[in-house]
N, C-alpha and C positions, 0 to 999 in steps of 0.2 A: 525764582523764589517759591518755596513750598506753600501750597494753599490746601486747606482741608477740603476733601471732596464732599463730605456731608457734615451736618451739624452734630456736635458731640452732645449726646443726651445727658440729662441730669444724673441719671443712675450710673452711666459709664464714667462720667467725670467724678462722681462721689466715690465710686469704687477705687478709682486711681488715687484719690486724695486721702483714703484711709491710712496710707502709709506715712503721711506727713503729719504726725501727731507727736505730742510731748509724752515722754515717758515719766515714770514715777521719780520723784526727787530722791537722791540717795541720802538716807538717814542713818546715823550711827549713834551709839551710846558713848557719851563723853566719859573717859576714864576718870577724870578728876571730880566732876560733879555728879556723875551717874545719870544725867538726864539725856533724853534723846534730842538731837538737833541735826541740822544739815551741816555737811562738811564745809569748811572755810567760811563759816558765818559766826557772828558774835552770839554768845549764849544769852539766855534771858537775863542773867544777873550782870551782864556787861563784860564778861571775861572772854578773852581770845588768846589761845596758846598759853594759858597760865598767867596772863597779864590782865590787869583791869584797864580796859580801854574806854569804857563809858561809865561815868558816875551816875547812879540812879537818882541821887539827891538833886543834881542840876536839872534833870528833865522833869 
């Protein structure tokens, strides 16, 4: 079984972990409403793919 020969320092560990980060969320302009939103997410007015999926009056 492989065992580390020396303790991994904080700086070495953190240098390696810099590659495990989240990227920016893809945002696009909705052609129907003209607002910016994330892909595959419900818009602020409750529409998704041209259909009303959430009624704002109920919430």
